[in-house]
VOBA-1610 file (N, C-alpha, C; in pm, whole numbers, padded with zeros to 5 digits, always signed):
BEGIN
Unk+00486+03068-01963Unk+00346+03029-01986Unk+00301+02844-01982Unk+00336+02816-02099Unk+00288+02690-02121Unk+00375+02552-01985Unk+00450+02587-01904Unk+00514+02534-01792Unk+00413+02575-01691Unk+00403+02681-01677Unk+00265+02727-01541Unk+00113+02644-01622Unk+00084+02619-01727Unk-00046+02564-01782Unk-00004+02380-01730Unk+00081+02349-01751Unk+00121+02233-01739Unk+00130+02161-01592Unk+00205+02263-01521Unk+00188+02241-01388Unk+00056+02229-01327Unk-00049+02400-01359Unk-00126+02370-01305Unk-00260+02237-01332Unk-00172+02188-01498Unk-00284+02057-01481Unk-00214+01971-01386Unk-00101+01937-01386Unk-00072+01827-01263Unk-00120+01822-01195Unk-00104+01928-01101Unk-00161+01930-00998Unk-00294+01913-00935Unk-00414+01905-01054Unk-00558+01894-01111Unk-00553+01748-01129Unk-00461+01685-01178Unk-00484+01590-01198Unk-00427+01464-01118Unk-00322+01525-01029Unk-00269+01441-00945Unk-00291+01438-00748Unk-00262+01554-00790Unk-00314+01595-00610Unk-00390+01530-00541Unk-00519+01509-00617Unk-00621+01438-00557Unk-00595+01263-00520Unk-00467+01227-00571Unk-00439+01089-00549Unk-00357+01067-00443Unk-00272+01188-00371Unk-00185+01165-00283Unk-00244+01073-00170Unk-00346+01009-00109Unk-00356+00926+00012Unk-00367+00821-00068Unk-00386+00812-00194Unk-00387+00676-00234Unk-00244+00656-00248Unk-00170+00741-00291Unk-00015+00720-00300Unk+00109+00687-00203Unk+00002+00768-00066Unk+00102+00717+00076Unk+00045+00615+00111Unk-00069+00570+00098Unk-00097+00457+00121Unk-00039+00375+00094Unk-00014+00291-00042Unk+00055+00256-00109Unk+00195+00259-00070Unk+00282+00323-00063Unk+00377+00350-00028Unk+00415+00287+00118Unk+00335+00348+00199Unk+00334+00291+00356Unk+00357+00163+00350Unk+00269+00077+00266Unk+00232-00074+00305Unk+00342-00127+00229Unk+00407-00080+00121Unk+00552-00122+00091Unk+00639-00147+00157Unk+00690-00007+00206Unk+00824+00005+00320Unk+00801-00012+00429Unk+00668-00017+00440Unk+00652-00001+00607Unk+00688+00034+00729Unk+00712+00152+00646Unk+00771+00281+00769Unk+00690+00424+00785Unk+00632+00488+00822Unk+00561+00611+00776Unk+00674+00702+00690Unk+00801+00710+00789Unk+00889+00844+00743Unk+00930+00786+00588Unk+00980+00685+00561Unk+01020+00608+00423Unk+00903+00631+00330Unk+00825+00640+00371Unk+00666+00660+00284Unk+00695+00779+00260Unk+00700+00887+00349Unk+00698+01038+00311Unk+00811+01038+00177Unk+00902+00989+00238Unk+01001+01051+00135Unk+00999+00968-00034Unk+00900+00875-00027Unk+00923+00763-00124Unk+00806+00874-00259Unk+00664+00893-00140Unk+00570+00958-00217Unk+00616+01080-00279Unk+00684+01146-00206Unk+00786+01270-00242Unk+00881+01265-00361Unk+00936+01172-00396Unk+00988+01117-00540Unk+00907+01096-00599Unk+00834+00979-00588Unk+00720+00970-00647Unk+00658+01094-00803Unk+00605+01163-00674Unk+00521+01308-00717Unk+00654+01381-00806Unk+00784+01433-00731Unk+00873+01456-00826Unk+00883+01382-00983Unk+00871+01264-00944Unk+00907+01225-01112Unk+00761+01160-01206Unk+00631+01165-01141Unk+00574+01205-01221Unk+00513+01373-01314Unk+00598+01453-01204Unk+00618+01610-01229Unk+00689+01621-01331Unk+00782+01552-01328Unk+00880+01544-01451Unk+00854+01445-01534Unk+00785+01391-01542Unk+00742+01324-01695Unk+00598+01320-01696Unk+00518+01422-01677Unk+00377+01415-01667Unk+00351+01471-01856Unk+00435+01500-01897Unk+00397+01520-02055Unk+00364+01366-02122Unk+00450+01308-02032Unk+00372+01139-02124Unk+00253+01057-02074Unk+00224+01139-01975Unk+00094+01085-01923Unk-00041+01132-02060Unk-00077+01031-02117Unk-00189+01012-02180Unk-00336+01036-02199Unk-00368+01056-02041Unk-00497+01069-02025Unk-00551+00914-01958Unk-00665+00900-01926Unk-00681+00769-01846Unk-00699+00788-01679Unk-00697+00691-01650Unk-00655+00706-01501Unk-00558+00728-01411Unk-00548+00853-01394Unk-00430+00940-01331Unk-00367+00847-01180Unk-00451+00769-01125Unk-00441+00730-01020Unk-00369+00573-01010Unk-00440+00522-01160Unk-00325+00429-01166Unk-00158+00454-01207Unk-00145+00554-01311Unk-00068+00629-01349Unk+00047+00648-01248Unk+00019+00744-01175Unk+00063+00780-01026Unk+00097+00667-00964Unk-00003+00564-00924Unk+00063+00472-00828Unk+00139+00342-00883Unk+00177+00388-01020Unk+00302+00283-01089Unk+00417+00348-01043Unk+00429+00462-01066Unk+00547+00581-01050Unk+00615+00544-00885Unk+00439+00526-00764Unk+00494+00570-00633Unk+00601+00400-00616Unk+00529+00291-00652Unk+00575+00147-00690Unk+00702+00136-00715Unk+00729+00180-00807Unk+00890+00183-00883Unk+00944+00297-00782Unk+00895+00374-00721Unk+01015+00426-00615Unk+01000+00376-00527Unk+00887+00300-00449Unk+00917+00202-00350Unk+01038+00085-00376Unk+00992+00017-00477Unk+01077-00069-00491Unk+01224-00012-00501Unk+01238+00053-00496Unk+01396+00129-00599Unk+01444+00202-00460Unk+01347+00201-00343Unk+01396+00245-00190Unk+01459+00076-00115Unk+01364+00019-00165Unk+01366-00164-00085Unk+01471-00160-00080Unk+01521-00173-00242Unk+01672-00242-00270Unk+01753-00154-00206Unk+01717-00014-00209Unk+01864+00054-00159Unk+01859+00021-00009Unk+01751-00041+00060Unk+01784-00038+00181Unk+01845-00150+00207Unk+01819-00276+00131Unk+01830-00391+00157Unk+02011-00382+00092Unk+02037-00301+00036Unk+02180-00305+00002Unk+02242-00205+00137Unk+02204-00157+00205Unk+02254-00076+00320Unk+02275-00168+00433Unk+02186-00250+00440Unk+02168-00352+00554Unk+02295-00462+00521Unk+02254-00445+00410Unk+02429-00582+00341Unk+02529-00531+00415Unk+02549-00434+00401Unk+02682-00376+00406Unk+02684-00331+00549Unk+02601-00323+00651Unk+02599-00276+00755Unk+02631-00453+00826Unk+02558-00568+00820Unk+02569-00674+00810Unk+02729-00696+00840Unk+02778-00727+00681Unk+02926-00722+00646Unk+03024-00655+00746Unk+02968-00513+00799Unk+03084-00431+00914Unk+03045-00476+01061Unk+02988-00595+01090Unk+02943-00612+01191Unk+02829-00584+01288Unk+02786-00442+01220Unk+02663-00386+01254Unk+02538-00426+01220Unk+02442-00434+01336Unk+02342-00522+01321Unk+02227-00403+01267Unk+02122-00477+01171Unk+02100-00403+01099Unk+01927-00345+01142Unk+01879-00249+01123Unk+01725-00180+01195Unk+01647-00327+01129Unk+01540-00382+01224Unk+01407-00429+01187Unk+01299-00369+01076Unk+01277-00357+00980Unk+01203-00310+00934Unk+01040-00337+00915Unk+01061-00453+01026Unk+00920-00491+01029Unk+00842-00440+01196Unk+00950-00357+01251Unk+00850-00292+01380Unk+00759-00151+01347Unk+00664-00155+01302Unk+00592-00060+01249Unk+00459-00047+01341Unk+00454-00031+01441Unk+00318+00048+01510Unk+00192+00071+01429Unk+00051+00023+01413Unk-00028+00109+01387Unk-00142+00162+01514Unk-00163+00300+01488Unk-00256+00327+01568Unk-00388+00338+01540Unk-00478+00263+01575Unk-00605+00227+01532Unk-00643+00348+01613Unk-00762+00403+01513Unk-00855+00468+01599Unk-00927+00402+01710Unk-00976+00449+01790Unk-01114+00458+01930Unk-01226+00518+01910Unk-01297+00459+01814Unk-01407+00473+01691Unk-01549+00419+01805Unk-01525+00312+01873Unk-01638+00192+01924Unk-01685+00271+02016Unk-01808+00242+02098Unk-01927+00287+02171Unk-01853+00270+02291Unk-01782+00167+02364Unk-01771+00108+02471Unk-01644+00066+02468Unk-01542+00039+02559Unk-01413-00058+02579Unk-01429-00213+02515Unk-01515-00280+02578Unk-01515-00437+02538Unk-01497-00414+02363Unk-01610-00317+02296Unk-01615-00320+02146Unk-01426-00251+02051Unk-01419-00171+02122Unk-01312-00101+02117Unk-01180-00202+02155Unk-01162-00220+02209Unk-01077-00346+02248Unk-01080-00471+02169Unk-01167-00525+02149Unk-01222-00614+02003Unk-01144-00574+01854Unk-01235-00444+01879Unk-01201-00388+01749Unk-01036-00372+01692Unk-00959-00298+01827Unk-00811-00284+01783Unk-00788-00457+01808Unk-00790-00516+01839Unk-00710-00663+01833Unk-00758-00720+01716Unk-00872-00690+01621Unk-00909-00732+01501Unk-00773-00678+01393Unk-00807-00508+01431Unk-00742-00451+01321Unk-00565-00481+01339Unk-00531-00465+01445Unk-00392-00498+01493Unk-00311-00655+01416Unk-00433-00774+01420Unk-00374-00899+01394Unk-00426-00862+01223Unk-00487-00788+01156Unk-00499-00811+01037Unk-00390-00712+00964Unk-00327-00586+01036Unk-00165-00544+00988Unk-00093-00574+00986Unk-00077-00684+01130Unk+00068-00745+01125Unk+00052-00923+01034Unk-00060-00919+01016Unk-00090-01043+00896Unk-00076-00952+00731Unk-00083-00834+00735Unk-00076-00806+00615Unk+00086-00732+00616Unk+00185-00723+00683Unk+00276-00709+00710Unk+00365-00828+00652Unk+00327-00934+00697Unk+00389-01060+00692Unk+00401-01116+00565Unk+00277-01050+00503Unk+00275-01089+00329Unk+00404-01056+00234Unk+00449-01160+00170Unk+00564-01112+00104Unk+00497-01015+00024Unk+00594-00890+00001Unk+00554-00768-00075Unk+00485-00783-00206Unk+00501-00841-00309Unk+00419-00870-00399Unk+00288-00907-00382Unk+00249-01005-00273Unk+00150-01014-00247Unk+00052-00921-00160Unk+00136-00845-00081Unk+00072-00732+00007Unk+00005-00600-00083Unk+00084-00572-00194Unk+00050-00447-00306Unk-00077-00511-00381Unk-00090-00628-00431Unk-00247-00659-00448Unk-00325-00634-00389Unk-00335-00696-00216Unk-00421-00644-00134Unk-00436-00546-00095Unk-00361-00429-00110Unk-00363-00282-00091Unk-00478-00227-00216Unk-00381-00251-00329Unk-00458-00232-00486Unk-00594-00253-00504Unk-00611-00354-00428Unk-00782-00441-00492Unk-00879-00409-00411Unk-00850-00430-00246Unk-00947-00417-00148Unk-00978-00262-00101Unk-00865-00183-00125Unk-00793-00095-00026Unk-00846+00036-00130Unk-00769+00013-00260Unk-00779+00160-00337Unk-00890+00105-00480Unk-00943-00023-00461Unk-01040-00035-00564Unk-01007-00061-00683Unk-00927-00107-00712Unk-00859-00048-00873Unk-00882-00200-00921Unk-00920-00199-01077Unk-00930-00342-01110Unk-00806-00375-01160Unk-00837-00525-01214Unk-00744-00627-01254Unk-00648-00554-01342Unk-00713-00511-01438Unk-00672-00442-01541Unk-00566-00302-01520Unk-00585-00204-01419Unk-00509-00138-01358Unk-00442-00206-01279Unk-00440-00332-01160Unk-00355-00357-01119Unk-00218-00429-01215Unk-00327-00492-01286Unk-00182-00518-01407Unk-00042-00406-01451Unk-00107-00297-01491Unk-00037-00233-01559Unk+00026-00183-01438Unk+00014-00133-01319Unk+00113-00122-01201Unk+00175-00192-01207Unk+00176-00295-01189Unk+00287-00426-01171Unk+00375-00475-01228Unk+00247-00452-01372Unk+00357-00482-01484Unk+00384-00623-01503Unk+00242-00715-01509Unk+00267-00834-01508Unk+00132-00867-01600Unk+00112-01032-01574Unk-00035-01044-01696Unk-00124-01023-01568Unk-00274-01007-01613Unk-00399-01029-01518Unk-00421-01185-01458Unk-00368-01280-01532Unk-00379-01397-01428Unk-00272-01362-01299Unk-00159-01330-01337Unk-00070-01337-01178Unk-00122-01253-01135Unk-00176-01127-01164Unk-00274-01064-01072Unk-00358-01136-00980Unk-00431-01204-01039Unk-00552-01274-01005Unk-00489-01363-00901Unk-00379-01450-00961Unk-00336-01562-00878Unk-00267-01495-00736Unk-00171-01390-00722Unk-00140-01312-00633Unk-00239-01290-00504Unk-00360-01201-00575Unk-00442-01207-00501Unk-00529-01343-00432Unk-00545-01411-00492Unk-00603-01512-00402Unk-00506-01600-00297Unk-00404-01594-00338Unk-00269-01643-00264Unk-00252-01541-00133Unk-00279-01451-00133Unk-00274-01350-00058Unk-00377-01355+00040Unk-00509-01372+00031Unk-00651-01350+00113Unk-00620-01528+00147Unk-00554-01643+00109Unk-00582-01735+00159Unk-00455-01732+00300Unk-00362-01647+00249Unk-00290-01667+00346Unk-00305-01622+00503Unk-00381-01488+00465Unk-00414-01375+00530Unk-00508-01500+00675Unk-00669-01525+00548Unk-00694-01615+00644Unk-00663-01736+00721Unk-00519-01825+00665Unk-00504-01890+00720Unk-00447-01879+00839Unk-00322-01801+00819Unk-00232-01706+00929Unk-00314-01646+01057Unk-00400-01601+01054Unk-00471-01478+01125Unk-00596-01513+01178Unk-00673-01486+01083Unk-00821-01434+01088Unk-00896-01572+01131Unk-00876-01674+01098Unk-00936-01794+01134Unk-01066-01834+01110Unk-01135-01893+01107Unk-01288-01892+01100Unk-01382-01833+01174Unk-01386-01750+01261Unk-01452-01644+01343Unk-01421-01525+01281Unk-01356-01501+01174Unk-01305-01348+01123Unk-01329-01390+00941Unk-01335-01424+00922Unk-01392-01466+00759Unk-01432-01336+00710Unk-01515-01222+00785Unk-01539-01145+00704Unk-01451-01001+00674Unk-01338-01040+00710Unk-01241-00909+00716Unk-01164-00979+00571Unk-01162-01069+00539Unk-01114-01133+00435Unk-01206-01128+00347Unk-01201-01033+00237Unk-01318-01090+00101Unk-01348-01187+00035Unk-01430-01210-00028Unk-01450-01335-00099Unk-01531-01333-00229Unk-01508-01385-00353Unk-01533-01390-00471Unk-01528-01217-00482Unk-01439-01159-00469Unk-01433-01011-00473Unk-01512-00917-00491Unk-01561-00956-00324Unk-01652-00881-00295Unk-01595-00830-00151Unk-01605-00668-00127Unk-01533-00622-00030Unk-01617-00631+00095Unk-01574-00706+00185Unk-01645-00717+00307Unk-01584-00690+00429Unk-01509-00555+00430Unk-01417-00563+00552Unk-01518-00445+00604Unk-01441-00358+00722Unk-01475-00224+00754Unk-01552-00139+00687Unk-01651-00051+00727Unk-01708+00055+00606Unk-01607+00129+00576Unk-01497+00193+00638Unk-01404+00288+00586Unk-01280+00163+00616Unk-01184+00135+00466Unk-01139+00060+00487Unk-00998+00116+00508Unk-00972+00236+00517Unk-00884+00346+00513Unk-00843+00270+00730Unk-00950+00259+00794Unk-00940+00254+00943Unk-00865+00114+00926Unk-00827+00026+00889Unk-00715-00070+00901Unk-00632-00089+00826Unk-00602+00001+00735Unk-00459+00058+00668Unk-00357+00092+00699Unk-00410+00192+00863Unk-00310+00282+00897Unk-00254+00389+00807Unk-00320+00473+00686Unk-00341+00569+00594Unk-00283+00657+00685Unk-00184+00747+00625Unk-00172+00883+00663Unk-00196+00915+00824Unk-00108+00866+00883Unk-00078+00893+01051Unk-00116+00989+01054
//
């Protein structure tokens, strides 16, 4: 009976954050199918250790587990790629993730412009170091506080702010340019599209 109650509590607290978990996993591993495996692994870990959850932000607690699972997966993939290269087999390119941008604009010209902007931002995010990319996703998409981000990434708040600042500068410098500054938040104000998930490619 106690196990049933604990399982019910787990579903009530953690299942609402499924989209956030998948979104973070997708951007860290850059492969939708692998992201599904990461999320499944993370939820299994979260269920196993749910008794250790002491309240507070369930989303931040879960995303920390997702992050750890994603990094474990990335390390395993790197080891696999090294083995493949050493045996003369060419490793797969993990950067080749396409994004299907929803067509919600009223006209073809507006649609094309939107697709180009969102695709450029998607490419720019993928080009960032993973530590910077996760900062952008956690802050600008998931709207987490610096304190929550520091807990998830297990780094000081100052490191979080520094990485986020460098990531924003890199995005604007590499791709967006002066004519697209609205896509890169400044002074910690979210100034992107009304629905930020539109450019994240979350849960296809």
